[in-house]
C-alpha positions as CSV (number, residue, x, y, z in Angstrom):
1,M,40.9,17.2,-6.6
2,H,39.0,19.1,-3.8
3,Q,37.5,21.3,-6.0
4,Q,36.3,18.9,-8.2
5,W,34.6,16.8,-5.6
6,R,32.6,19.9,-4.6
7,N,31.6,20.6,-8.4
8,T,30.4,16.9,-8.8
9,K,28.5,17.4,-5.3
10,T,27.2,20.7,-6.8
11,E,25.9,18.7,-10.3
12,I,24.2,15.7,-8.2
13,Q,22.6,18.3,-5.9
14,D,21.2,20.6,-9.1
15,S,20.4,17.6,-10.7
16,A,18.1,16.3,-7.6
17,F,16.3,19.9,-7.6
18,L,15.6,19.5,-10.8
19,K,13.9,16.0,-10.8
20,I,12.3,17.4,-7.9
21,E,10.9,20.7,-9.6
22,K,9.8,18.5,-12.7
23,L,7.7,16.3,-10.6
24,H,4.0,16.4,-11.2
25,P,2.6,17.7,-8.0
26,Y,0.2,14.6,-7.8
27,K,3.4,12.8,-7.3
28,M,4.8,15.2,-5.0
29,I,1.4,14.2,-2.8
30,L,2.2,10.8,-3.3
31,F,5.7,10.7,-1.8
32,L,4.6,12.9,1.0
33,S,2.0,10.7,2.0
34,I,4.4,7.6,1.5
35,V,6.6,9.6,3.9
36,G,4.4,10.3,6.4
37,S,2.2,7.1,6.2
38,S,5.8,5.4,6.7
39,L,6.7,7.2,9.7
40,I,3.3,6.4,11.6
41,F,4.0,2.9,11.0
42,M,7.5,2.7,12.3
43,F,6.8,4.6,15.3
44,M,3.6,2.6,15.7
45,A,5.8,-0.4,15.4
46,L,8.5,0.8,17.8
47,A,5.8,1.4,20.6
48,F,4.5,-1.8,20.2
49,W,8.5,-3.0,20.4
50,A,8.8,-1.3,23.6
51,N,5.8,-2.4,24.9
52,S,6.3,-5.5,24.4
53,I,9.5,-6.3,26.6
54,D,7.6,-7.1,29.5
55,S,6.9,-10.5,31.7
56,E,3.0,-10.4,30.0
57,T,4.1,-10.3,25.9
58,T,7.3,-12.8,26.2
59,Q,4.6,-15.6,26.8
60,Q,4.2,-17.8,23.6
61,F,1.9,-16.6,21.2
62,E,1.0,-17.8,17.7
63,L,-0.3,-15.2,15.2
64,P,-3.5,-16.2,13.9
65,K,-2.8,-18.3,10.0
66,I,-5.6,-15.8,8.7
67,F,-2.8,-13.3,9.1
68,T,-0.3,-15.0,6.6
69,L,-3.2,-15.5,4.4
70,S,-4.0,-12.2,4.1
71,T,-0.2,-11.3,3.7
72,I,-0.4,-13.5,0.3
73,I,-3.8,-12.5,-1.0
74,L,-2.2,-8.4,-1.1
75,I,1.3,-9.7,-2.8
76,L,-0.7,-11.3,-5.3
77,S,-3.2,-8.2,-5.9
78,S,0.0,-6.3,-6.0
79,F,0.9,-8.2,-8.7
80,S,-2.4,-7.7,-10.6
81,I,-2.3,-4.0,-10.5
82,S,1.2,-3.9,-12.1
83,K,-0.4,-5.0,-15.2
84,A,-2.5,-2.6,-15.1
85,L,-0.3,0.5,-16.6
86,P,1.0,-1.6,-19.1
87,F,-2.5,-2.6,-20.5
88,F,-3.5,1.3,-20.7
89,Q,-0.4,2.1,-22.4
90,A,-1.0,-0.7,-25.0
91,D,-4.6,0.6,-25.2
92,N,-6.2,-2.4,-23.8
93,A,-9.4,-1.5,-22.5
94,R,-10.6,-4.9,-21.5
95,S,-7.3,-6.3,-20.1
96,L,-7.3,-2.9,-17.8
97,F,-10.4,-3.2,-16.4
98,Y,-9.8,-7.2,-15.4
99,S,-6.6,-6.4,-14.1
100,L,-8.0,-3.9,-12.0
101,L,-11.4,-5.7,-11.0
102,I,-9.1,-9.3,-9.8
103,T,-6.8,-6.2,-7.6
104,L,-10.4,-5.0,-6.0
105,G,-11.4,-8.7,-5.5
106,L,-8.6,-9.5,-4.0
107,G,-8.3,-6.1,-1.8
108,L,-11.8,-6.5,-0.2
109,F,-10.5,-10.4,0.3
110,F,-7.6,-8.9,2.2
111,A,-10.4,-6.6,4.4
112,L,-12.1,-9.5,4.9
113,C,-9.4,-11.8,6.4
114,Q,-8.3,-8.7,8.6
115,F,-11.7,-8.5,10.3
116,I,-10.8,-12.5,10.7
117,G,-7.9,-12.0,11.9
118,W,-9.4,-9.4,14.4
119,K,-12.0,-11.9,15.4
120,Q,-9.9,-14.7,16.0
121,L,-7.8,-12.2,18.5
122,D,-10.7,-11.2,20.1
123,D,-11.4,-15.2,20.7
124,L,-7.6,-15.4,22.5
125,G,-8.6,-12.9,24.7
126,I,-7.0,-10.1,23.5
127,Y,-8.9,-7.5,22.7
128,P,-8.5,-3.6,21.4
129,S,-9.2,-2.2,24.8
130,G,-6.4,-4.3,26.4
131,H,-3.4,-3.0,27.9
132,S,-1.5,-5.6,26.4
133,S,1.2,-4.7,23.6
134,R,-0.6,-7.2,21.5
135,T,-3.3,-4.8,21.5
136,Y,-0.7,-2.6,19.0
137,L,-1.9,-5.8,16.3
138,Y,-5.2,-4.3,16.1
139,I,-4.2,-0.9,15.8
140,I,-1.3,-1.3,13.3
141,S,-2.9,-3.4,11.0
142,G,-6.3,-1.2,11.7
143,L,-4.2,2.1,10.3
144,Q,-3.0,-0.7,7.5
145,L,-6.6,-0.9,6.7
146,I,-7.7,2.5,6.7
147,H,-5.1,3.3,3.7
148,L,-5.8,0.7,2.1
149,L,-9.8,1.0,2.2
150,G,-8.5,5.0,1.1
151,C,-6.8,3.1,-1.6
152,L,-9.8,1.4,-3.1
153,I,-12.0,4.1,-3.4
154,F,-9.5,5.6,-6.0
155,L,-8.9,2.1,-7.7
156,V,-12.9,2.1,-8.0
157,M,-13.1,5.6,-9.6
158,A,-9.9,3.8,-11.8
159,L,-12.2,0.5,-12.8
160,S,-15.0,2.8,-13.6
161,M,-12.8,4.6,-16.3
162,A,-11.6,1.4,-17.6
163,W,-15.3,0.4,-17.8
164,L,-16.7,3.3,-20.2
165,A,-12.7,2.8,-22.0
166,K,-14.1,-1.0,-22.6
167,Q,-17.7,-0.3,-23.9
168,D,-17.1,2.7,-25.9
169,P,-14.1,3.3,-28.8
170,V,-14.5,6.7,-28.7
171,K,-14.4,7.2,-24.4
172,N,-11.6,4.7,-24.9
173,L,-9.6,7.1,-27.3
174,M,-10.5,10.1,-24.9
175,I,-9.2,8.1,-22.0
176,V,-6.1,6.5,-23.0
177,T,-5.2,10.0,-24.4
178,D,-5.6,12.1,-21.5
179,S,-2.0,12.0,-19.9
180,R,-3.8,12.9,-16.3
181,N,-5.4,9.4,-16.5
182,K,-1.9,7.7,-16.8
183,I,-0.8,9.7,-14.1
184,K,-3.8,8.8,-11.8
185,L,-3.0,5.3,-12.6
186,E,0.5,5.4,-11.7
187,I,0.4,7.0,-8.3
188,L,-2.9,4.4,-7.6
189,T,-0.1,1.5,-8.5
190,I,3.1,2.9,-6.6
191,Y,0.8,3.7,-3.5
192,W,-0.7,0.1,-3.7
193,H,2.6,-1.3,-4.3
194,F,3.4,0.8,-1.0
195,L,0.8,-0.7,1.2
196,D,1.4,-4.2,0.2
197,I,5.4,-3.9,1.0
198,S,4.4,-2.2,4.2
199,W,2.1,-4.6,5.3
200,V,4.6,-7.5,4.2
201,I,7.3,-5.5,6.4
202,L,4.5,-5.2,9.3
203,F,3.6,-8.9,9.1
204,L,7.2,-10.5,9.6
205,F,8.3,-7.9,12.6
206,F,4.6,-9.3,14.1
207,L,6.2,-12.9,13.1
208,F,9.6,-11.8,15.0
209,V,8.2,-10.0,18.1
210,F,6.0,-13.3,18.9
């Protein structure tokens, strides 16, 4: 029985290694980036939690409502970008273009809401240069926004690709038959979902702390 268990364990390990070896280099970089970003957010959240346990930060504080709106917007953008890959696979360049365009608009709207949220924090007397643990709101939300803005660059590139495909049937055929474009779109979608999930978790964490 023990030998059988060891053989099963070895087979599982070999299968896992084979899957890793077959993973596309771009996806490997993506998953490493997700792990690294997750660790950064986790350490920042822990630092925020540790600094919040004092008399100053235990006073009642209400998180600006604009952060709730920005969270809803980001969730909607995650839904819209989830439609992009199926449209690509279905050779529906028009729908692909509009799904990416909606995602871009929602992403920019999210960024605007974050800036408004920072302004409201400033009006409440919570400043980025302060020593209160509440200043971590700027740091954590700012890091998340930087990740999102970087993702928006790749979203614009995908949007331009969809625009070309929508305008010219020949270019559309060249684009949809290129496996690299599919991989890039998969990576964009996965990372966007990661940013969405990470922000929702951070937002719920902020609500719990305050």
